BADO-146046 format. One record per residue (C-alpha): residue number from 0; residue in three letters; x, y, z. Coordinates in steps of 0.2 Angstrom, whole numbers, plus 5000, padded with zeros to 4 digits. Layout:
BEGIN
NUM|ALA|X|Y|Z
...
END
This chain:
BEGIN
0|MET|5000|5000|5000
1|LYS|5006|5017|4996
2|ARG|5012|5027|5011
3|LEU|5001|5042|5008
4|GLU|4986|5031|5006
5|LYS|4990|5022|5022
6|ILE|4992|5038|5032
7|TRP|4975|5044|5024
8|TYR|4967|5028|5031
9|LEU|4975|5030|5048
10|LYS|4969|5048|5050
11|HIS|4951|5041|5048
12|PHE|4953|5032|5065
13|ASP|4944|5042|5078
14|ILE|4958|5039|5090
15|PHE|4971|5048|5079
16|LYS|4960|5063|5074
17|ASP|4970|5076|5084
18|MET|4987|5069|5078
19|THR|4999|5081|5069
20|ASP|5006|5077|5052
21|ARG|5023|5073|5060
22|GLU|5015|5062|5073
23|MET|5005|5053|5059
24|ASP|5022|5050|5051
25|VAL|5028|5041|5067
26|ILE|5013|5030|5067
27|ASP|5016|5026|5049
28|ARG|5033|5020|5053
29|ILE|5029|5009|5067
30|SER|5014|5001|5059
31|SER|5011|4988|5045
32|MET|4997|4983|5035
33|LYS|4991|4965|5031
34|HIS|4976|4958|5021
35|TYR|4965|4944|5029
36|ARG|4953|4933|5019
37|ARG|4936|4929|5025
38|ARG|4937|4916|5040
39|ASP|4956|4919|5042
40|ARG|4961|4919|5061
41|ILE|4969|4935|5066
42|TYR|4974|4929|5083
43|GLY|4968|4915|5095
44|GLN|4965|4911|5113
45|GLY|4982|4909|5121
46|ASP|4992|4918|5108
47|PRO|5004|4932|5115
48|GLY|4996|4949|5116
49|ASP|5010|4958|5108
50|LEU|5001|4968|5094
51|VAL|4987|4981|5093
52|TYR|4975|4980|5078
53|LEU|4967|4994|5068
54|LEU|4953|4988|5056
55|LYS|4955|4998|5040
56|GLU|4942|4989|5029
57|GLY|4931|4974|5032
58|ARG|4923|4966|5047
59|VAL|4930|4956|5062
60|LYS|4922|4946|5075
61|ILE|4929|4944|5093
62|TYR|4923|4927|5101
63|LYS|4927|4914|5114
64|LEU|4926|4895|5113
65|SER|4921|4884|5127
66|SER|4930|4868|5132
67|ASP|4917|4858|5121
68|GLY|4919|4870|5106
69|LYS|4904|4881|5108
70|GLU|4906|4898|5101
71|LEU|4900|4914|5109
72|THR|4903|4930|5099
73|LEU|4907|4945|5110
74|ALA|4908|4959|5097
75|VAL|4908|4962|5078
76|LEU|4919|4976|5073
77|GLU|4918|4987|5058
78|SER|4930|4998|5048
79|GLY|4938|5011|5058
80|GLU|4939|5001|5075
81|ILE|4953|4996|5086
82|PHE|4955|4979|5094
83|GLY|4967|4969|5104
84|GLU|4969|4984|5115
85|MET|4968|4974|5131
86|ALA|4986|4969|5127
87|LEU|4990|4987|5133
88|ILE|4985|4983|5151
89|ASP|4987|4964|5151
90|ALA|5003|4957|5144
91|GLY|4997|4939|5146
92|PRO|4990|4927|5133
93|ARG|4975|4932|5123
94|GLY|4958|4927|5131
95|THR|4948|4929|5115
96|ILE|4949|4924|5096
97|ALA|4948|4937|5082
98|GLU|4943|4931|5065
99|ALA|4939|4940|5048
100|LEU|4921|4939|5044
101|GLU|4925|4946|5026
102|ASP|4941|4951|5017
103|SER|4949|4964|5028
104|TYR|4964|4975|5028
105|ILE|4971|4977|5046
106|CYS|4985|4988|5052
107|THR|4996|4982|5067
108|ILE|5006|4991|5079
109|ARG|5018|4982|5091
110|ARG|5012|4984|5109
111|ARG|5029|4991|5115
112|ASP|5028|5004|5101
113|PHE|5010|5009|5105
114|GLU|5015|5010|5124
115|MET|5028|5023|5119
116|LEU|5016|5032|5109
117|LEU|5004|5033|5124
118|LYS|5017|5040|5135
119|LYS|5020|5054|5123
120|LYS|5002|5058|5120
121|PRO|4991|5059|5136
122|ASP|4976|5063|5126
123|LEU|4978|5047|5116
124|ALA|4980|5037|5132
125|MET|4964|5044|5139
126|HIS|4955|5039|5123
127|ILE|4961|5021|5124
128|THR|4957|5020|5142
129|LYS|4939|5025|5138
130|LEU|4938|5013|5124
131|ILE|4944|4999|5135
132|GLY|4931|5004|5148
133|LEU|4917|5004|5135
134|ARG|4922|4987|5128
135|ARG|4922|4979|5145
136|ARG|4905|4987|5148
137|GLU|4898|4980|5132
138|ILE|4905|4962|5136
139|GLU|4897|4963|5153
140|ASN|4880|4968|5145
141|GLN|4882|4954|5133
142|LEU|4885|4941|5147
143|GLU|4871|4949|5157
144|ASN|4859|4946|5143
145|LEU|4864|4928|5142
146|VAL|4861|4925|5160
147|PHE|4845|4936|5163
148|ARG|4836|4935|5146
149|ASN|4829|4921|5136
150|ALA|4832|4918|5117
151|PRO|4818|4929|5110
152|SER|4823|4944|5121
153|ARG|4841|4942|5117
154|LEU|4838|4942|5098
155|ALA|4827|4957|5100
156|VAL|4840|4966|5110
157|LEU|4853|4962|5096
158|LEU|4842|4968|5082
159|MET|4838|4984|5091
160|SER|4857|4987|5094
161|LEU|4861|4983|5076
162|ALA|4847|4995|5071
163|GLU|4855|5009|5081
164|LYS|4873|5006|5074
165|HIS|4869|5001|5056
166|GLY|4851|5006|5053
167|VAL|4845|5015|5038
168|ARG|4827|5022|5039
169|ASP|4815|5021|5025
170|SER|4796|5024|5023
171|GLN|4793|5006|5030
172|GLY|4805|5004|5044
173|ILE|4824|5002|5048
174|ILE|4835|4992|5036
175|LEU|4850|4984|5045
176|ASN|4864|4989|5033
177|VAL|4874|4974|5037
178|LYS|4872|4955|5033
179|PHE|4874|4941|5045
180|SER|4871|4922|5042
181|GLN|4859|4914|5054
182|GLN|4874|4905|5062
183|GLU|4882|4922|5065
184|LEU|4867|4929|5073
185|ALA|4865|4913|5083
186|ASN|4883|4915|5090
187|LEU|4879|4933|5094
188|VAL|4864|4929|5105
189|GLY|4871|4912|5112
190|THR|4858|4900|5104
191|ALA|4857|4886|5092
192|ARG|4856|4891|5074
193|GLU|4839|4881|5073
194|THR|4832|4892|5088
195|THR|4838|4908|5079
196|SER|4830|4903|5063
197|ALA|4813|4899|5072
198|LEU|4813|4915|5081
199|LEU|4817|4925|5065
200|ASN|4803|4916|5056
201|GLU|4791|4920|5071
202|PHE|4796|4939|5071
203|LYS|4793|4939|5053
204|ARG|4776|4930|5055
205|LEU|4771|4943|5068
206|GLY|4776|4957|5056
207|LEU|4790|4964|5067
208|ILE|4803|4961|5053
209|ASP|4806|4957|5035
210|ILE|4821|4947|5028
211|ARG|4827|4948|5010
212|ASN|4844|4943|5004
213|ARG|4850|4940|5021
214|ARG|4846|4958|5025
215|ILE|4834|4962|5040
216|LYS|4822|4976|5040
217|ILE|4813|4981|5056
218|LEU|4795|4985|5053
219|GLU|4788|4987|5071
220|GLN|4802|4995|5081
221|TRP|4791|4997|5097
222|GLN|4784|4980|5097
223|LEU|4801|4973|5095
224|LYS|4807|4984|5109
225|LYS|4794|4977|5120
226|ILE|4801|4959|5117
227|ALA|4818|4966|5120
228|ASP|4813|4974|5137
229|ALA|4804|4959|5143
230|LYS|4810|4948|5157
231|MET|4813|4929|5157
232|ASN|4795|4924|5160
233|GLU|4785|4938|5152
234|LEU|4788|4935|5134
235|PRO|4774|4933|5122
236|ILE|4784|4921|5111
237|LYS|4788|4904|5116
238|VAL|4803|4893|5111
239|ASP|4802|4874|5111
240|SER|4809|4867|5127
241|GLU|4821|4856|5118
242|GLU|4828|4871|5108
243|GLU|4829|4882|5123
244|SER|4838|4869|5133
245|GLU|4851|4867|5118
246|ALA|4852|4886|5117
247|ALA|4856|4888|5136
248|VAL|4872|4878|5133
249|GLN|4878|4888|5118
END
């Protein structure tokens, strides 16, 4: 990648928005760019935390695997986001897995180089500290949803969150401007794929959503919000007990 093009992309990361041209030259020198294909693993559980990653283009999911191979997706990252930042406060092995959901270009900076940069730029250090706190809160919310909500509520919460982050409103509702497979959605809400498929069909039957070409449109935002806000035993939608049992161990 040409140097000027690389700097242009780096400047579009929010954490670098206040950097001078000279400081951006430094970041250019200490960083490198790599292309990952869909499903390529960027790092795994137990890998050393010696790099910080900047997602230039594409999508990346952060997830964990249980001892029996069950997957739980903790976050899906979009272009312009930083990840692997926990290496800055914990030099131990990685506790999560990062995988490209589509062809992605990722910039990497060695942890020690990033730490030196933070010492010179207190504003950047504050920004990273806030980011780490936000990420921890998002993961805590994700785990809380898994514990205190059942599958319909978790799926509704996810759809509302995606609408807020990726939603494009038209005359009929809110189009989620991002595509997920049913398995990817299932991993995000901690259910079996069959459970997620059944719930999507039920949401569609009730007129809450529409699905075309793997793209979801929310038609009844407030009705979906009622399901999202419901507690464990207050949901109008029932999931087959066998499916719910399987979902609970995902």
